[in-house]
N, C-alpha and C positions, 0 to 999 in steps of 0.2 A: 338293402343293401348289400351291395358287390357278392350276391348271387344271383342264379338265374330266375328267368322269372316264370311263374307256375302256370302259364297260359303261352301257346304259339303265337308266332307274332300274327297282325293282321294288319289291313291296312287301316282300320279304324285304331285312335290310339288311347281310345277307351274301351277294355275289355273286361263282360262279365264273365265269371268263374265260380264254379260251386267251390265251398271252403269247410272245411269241418268244421269251421269257428262260427258259422252263419248256419246251422240246423236246430231242428224241432223233431220231438217226435211224432209218426205216422199218426193221424187223426183217428184212428179205425182202432186204434189199442194195441197194436202188434208190436210197439216199439221199438220198430226199425228207426234209423235217421233218415229225416228228409230235409232237402235244400231245395229252396224257391216254390214251394207250394206248401201244402196244410196233409196230402197223401200221397202215397205212392202211387205207382200208376194201378188203375182197378181197385184198392181198397175204399176210395169214396164209396164204390159201389157195396162194398164189402162190409161198409158201417152202416150204409142206408138200409140194406136188408138185412140187420140185425137189429134195429130201431124198429122196423117193418114187425120183427118176428117177436118183439116185445109186446108188439100190441095184440097180436095174431096174424090173421090171415093179410093180405094187400086191402081185399073189401073191407075187415075191420078198422083197416089202418085209417083208411081212405073215408070211413063214417066217422071213426073218433078225432082224425083232423080237423072234419070240416063242421064239426061239433065244438071243437078246443078251440079253434083259431081265431083271434079276432085279426081283423083289418085294421090297422094303421091307420089314426086319422091324420091328414094333415094342417098343419098348425097356421 
């Protein structure tokens, strides 16, 4: 109240903007703040490849996944 708006004026009276109060840490573990998602751009791939590397090669990961994953059943 009584201060400038945090966003530029637009035709739509309801406008979204990134706020430091609505952030979380990047899901890859880099500790960078993220607003509006779970990962910084490209960091989802970084996290995915780190997970694959914990198992071994891509082929070993796929074998492990195929032998571990259980398809959910519809209730």
